[in-house]
N, C-alpha and C positions, 0 to 999 in steps of 0.2 A: 504494500500500500504506500502511496506517495505521502510524504510528510509535509504539512503546510505550517510554516512558522509565521506567527503574528508578532509584529513589532509592538512596543509599549503603547503607542497611540491607538492601535487597532484593538487592543485588549479590552478597551471600554465596551466594545460591541460583542466580545466573546465571553464576558463575565470573568475576565482575568486569565482565561486559558491562553497559554503561550504557544501551543502547537497542537495539531490534530493529525490523524492519519485518515486518508480517504482512498477509496477505490476509484481511480480516475485514469482514463486513457489520455486525456488532454486537459488544457486549462479550462475549456468550456465546462467539462465535467467537474473540475475543482470548484468553479464559481457556483454551480448548481448545488454541490455538496455543502459549501459554506453557507449559502442562503437557506438551505433546508435545516441545517443545524443551528444557525444563528439568524433568524428572520429579520432582526433589527439591524444587521450589518448593511450599511448603505451600498446599493448596487453600483452607484457611480464611483465609490471608493475602490471596488473590485475591478470594474472595467477600465478605470482611469489610472490604475497603478502601474508601476514598473515591476516586472517579474524577473526574478533570478531563479533559474532552474539549474540545480547542481552547480551553483557558484558562477553561472554565466548569465548576464542580463540578456533577455530575449526581447527583441523589439516588437515582434508580432506573435505573442504567445498563444493565441486563441486555439489553434489546432496543433500546437507543438506536442509531439508524442512524449508521454511520460513512461517511466519504468516503475516497477514496484519499489525500487530503492531511491526514486527521485526525491529531492528536497526542494521545495519552493519557498521563496521569501518574497512577500508582497511589500513593495516600498512606494512611498509617494514619489511621483515624478518630480524631477528638479527642473525648474524653468529659469532661464536667464533673460534679462531684459535689457 
C-alpha cells in the first residue's frame, strides 16, 4: 500500500494523523482515498498541491503509477512573483 505523508499544516484536516496507507494505483486514487477518509480535507488543497513520489517532485501526478512501496508527500506549491 502506498504511504501518504501529511505535513503539519494539513494535519488540521486529518485530526492530527501524520500519515496513512492507501491502496492506490495512481494519484487520482490517492485523492479519492483521502477524501473518503477525511471528508473535510479541502479538495483544492489536494488538486493544487505539489506531489513528491518516492522523493521526486512530479509535475503532473494525476495518472503517475504508484507501487505498493511508494511514499507520497503533498506540499503547497511555491509561487514566485
